[in-house]
N, C-alpha and C positions, 0 to 999 in steps of 0.2 A: 801694663802688659801681663797676661796670665803666665804663671810659672809652668814649665813643662811637667807633665805627670811622670815621665820616665827620666831617670837621671844617669843611666849608664850606657853611653854610646857603644855600639858593637854587640850588645846583647839583644837577643830576640825579645821583642816587647809583647807581652800577653796581657790583654785587658779581660778581666774576669767580671762578667756582667751579672749583677745580682738584682733580684726584684723581690717584692713582698709576695709571699712568705717563703723564705729560702730554707734549704736543707743544709745545715752547717757542715755535714760530712762532705758534701760536694766541694764546698769552699776549701776545706782542709786538704782534700785529695789533690787539687790542682797546685796549691802552694807547696805541698810536701814534695810531690814528684818533680815538677819543673824546678823547684828550688834546690833540689839535690843534684841536678844535672851539672856535671863539671867537665871541662875540657880534659882530654886524655883519660877519661873514666877514672879520675883520681880525686881523692878527698882534698888534695892540695891544688887541684886545677881551678881555673877561672870559671865562675858561674856562667852558664850559657844563656840563661833566660832571666828576664826581669818581669815579675808578675805584679800587676796593680789591680786591686779590687775597685769596681766602680758601680754606680747605679745612675738612674736618671738624674738624681741630685745627691750630693754628698749628705751623709747623715745616718740615722739609725734605720736598720732594716729588721723587721720582725722575722723570727725563725719558727720552725715547728716545735721548738723547745720552750723553756721558760726563761729565755733570755733574748736580747737583741744583739745585733752586730753593727758596730759603727763603721760605715763605709767611708773611706777618706776622699774618694774622688767622684766627680760627676761624669756626665756623658762625654766630656771633653777627652777622656782617656780613650774612647773608642776611635777617635780620629787619629790618634798617635800610634795605635797598635799595629803590629804585624800579624797577630792572631787575636781574634775575639772568641771567647768561650762563654756561651750563654748557659747559666745554671737554670735548674727547674724552679718552679714556683707554684704555690697553691692556685694562683690565677689560671694556670693552664688546665687544671682538672675540671674547672667549671666553665671553660670557654664555650661560647655559643656562636661565635662568628669567626670566619677565616681571615678577617682583616686585622691589621695592626691597629692598636689605639693610636691616636694622634701623637701623644708624647713619644711612644716607641718609634713611630714612623719618622719623627723629627730626629731622634737619636741615631737611627740607622742611616739616615740620609747623610750624616757626617762621616760615615766610615769610608775610608779610601778604597777605590777599586783595586782588586787584587789581594785585599786582606784575606787571610785564611779565616774561615768561619767554622765554628764547631759548637756542638751542644751536648749537654749531659742530661739524660732522662727526658723529661717533658720540655726542656729547653728547645727541642726540635719544633714545638708548636710555633715559637717565635721565628725561627728560620723559615718555616713553611709559610707563615703569614707574610713574611717579607719577600716571598717569591723565590727564595734562594734554593729551594728544593724541587722546584718544578721540573719534572722529567728526570729526576735524579733518584738513585736509591737512598733510602733513609730508614731509620728505626727510632723507636721510642720505647718507653716502659710498656711491657706487655699488657698491663691493666688498662691502658688508654689507647690501644691501637684501633679499636672500633671507632671511638670518637675522632681520632686523628684521620682515619680513612674517610669518615663522613665529611669532615671539614675540608680535607685536602685530597680529593680524588686524583688530582694531577701528579701527586708524588708517588714514586714507586716504593711504597712502604713494604719493608720486610719485617714482620712482627717477631721473628724468631732469633735474629742474630744479636751479637753483643755490640757490634758497632759497624758503621759503614764508612767508606772512604771514597768520595767522588772527586778527588783532587784537592781543590781548595775549599771544599765543604764537607764536613764530617759530622756524624751523629753517633750517639751511643744510647744504650738502653737504660736500665736502672742505674742508680748512683754508683754501685760497685763496679759496673762496667765502665764507668768513667776512668777507673784505674787503667783498664785495658786500652782505652782510647788515648789517654795521656802517654802511656808507654809506647803506643804505636806512633804517635806524633814525634816523640823523642827519638825513636828508632829511625823514623823516616828522615828526620833532620840531621842526626849525628851518628847513626849506626848502632849495631847490636851491642858493642862494648859499653857505650855510654848508657844505653837503655838497660842493659843487664846490671850495671853497677847501681843504677837508681833502684831497680827492682830488688836487688840484694839488700840495700840499705832499708828499704821499706818492708822487707820480708814478704814479698808478694811474688806470684809466678811471673817470670820475665816475659812470657808471651802466651797469650791465649788468642787463637785465630778468631778474627771477627765473625766468621761464619758459625762459630760454636753457638749452640742454642742458649737462649736466655733462661728458659724455664721449662723443665720437663714435667709434663702434666700427668705422668703415670705414677701411681703410688709406689713407693719403694719400701720393702720390709725393713723394720727397724734394725734388724740384725745384719742387714746386707752391707757389704763393703763393695767398693768399685770392682765389678767383676772382671774387667779387662786391664786392671792396673799392672798385673805381672807381665802381660804381653807388652805393654807400652814401655815399662822399665827395661825389659830385655831388648826391645827394638832399639831404644836410644843408645844402648851399649854396643849394638852390632850394626849401626847404620852403614858401615863400610862393606858389609856382606850382603849378598842377595837374600831377600826376605820374602817369603810367600805368605799368602793369607792362611794356608794350612799350618804353617809354622807358628803363626801368631795364635791361632785358635788352640793349637796343642799346648801352648804355654799356660793357658787358662782352662785346659781340660774340657774344651767345648767342641761341638761340631762347628764346621765353618758357618753354617747358616745361623746357628744360635749366636756365635761370636759376633758375626756381622751385625745382627740385630742389636745385641747388647752394646756393642761399640758405638753404634749410631745414637742409641739412647743416652749414653754417658758422655760422649764427646761432641756429638752433633754433626759428624761427618763420617765418611766411610774409612775403614782402616787403611786402605791404600792411599787415599787422598791425604790422610793425616801423615802417613809415612813419607810421602813425597814432600810435604811441607816441612817436616822435621829435617829432611836432607837439605832442602834449600836454606833453612835457618843455620844449619851447620856450615854450609858453603859460605853464607854471609860472614860468619865468624872467621873462617879460614881466610877469606879474602881481605878482611879487615886486619887480622892479627898476624898473618904470615906472608912470606914472599913466594909461596908455592904457585907454580904455573897452573893454569886452568885444568889441564889434563890430570894433574895430581890432586887437585881439589875434587874433581869429579870422582876419582878413584877412592878417596878417603870418605866421601859422602855416600858411596854406593850408587851413584848415578852413572857410573861406567865410563862414558866418554865425554870429552869436552863438548861435543855437539849436543849430547843429551842434557848436560848441565845447562848449556846456554838456553835450550828449549824450555826446560823447567823454570829456570831463573827468569826468563822473559815472561813466561805465562803467569808467574806469581808476582813479580815485581815490576814488570814493564820496562826492564832495562837489561843490559848484558853484564856478565861478570866483570869484564874489563872496565866498563863505564862505572859500575858500582865501586870497584876498587879505587879508581881515580877520585871518585867523589869523596870517599872516606879516608883515603891514605895519600892522596896527591898523585902526581903523574909518575912517581918512581916505582911503580909496580913491575912485576916480572915482564920481561919482553915476550913471554909466551902468552900473555893475556891478549888474545886477538879474537 
């Protein structure tokens, strides 16, 4: 009888699926971030995930460097996993057919229904070939979006975003955006405190919204600094106050029109959409870490009323503040969370 791949009951099991030729940075990103996630957002907490690297067959996998990686597990890991993350491969760049190869089709047939599926970079080609992205939003590395669109016209490809989340199927763009995707999954599973702790240990931004652009195609002068950074830094310190577009533009000494254009170029969304998202992120932290009732959370985040907070919260996260608090803190939240 085969020994189980995963050895720690109670931990979320992640199978990291590698193929010839892999990018080692992607392998390291997943192990580093999920491996750092601890209960209670504490270095002394219990690990929340168990990550196992697998391939079609255990053995050496070539990389894009001058070394190989020995993968300890075969495709049996896919059948045991709660989440499968497909890494990119050189094979994707030269793909000429939308169909899975027979070995990949056999491997994917063993994945349990309901398993969360995710991809980094061109790993999205595999998910699309398996039919998992049909009619869903997805992304991949910007260099390969034309090829992807030709092969998979049934997928709602967004070539500009960092990552997409369609429930139990997620995709990310280039390998660095795999960091954003992993932190997003950790945040969705265990809240902002745990995800923030992981980000701090890895010294990466704790949150970049998935809709942020992958790649800005406009040339930037060598001497230029982010033109809207002063406004963003000021806004984050004053989220509890009313903030207008004119105030933000004034912080960077620009006209409203110019500020709005530069902000979209640098951040990938409008200033007021970004501001609303930052307020929701602050609300998440307060709901997780304090007993403040919803109306006080609304006041501290600049969303004004509990009704307005609920509206923004549901639009962004698809849930209510009270349900979110119960998910990440248990049922002992404030009685005012209605």
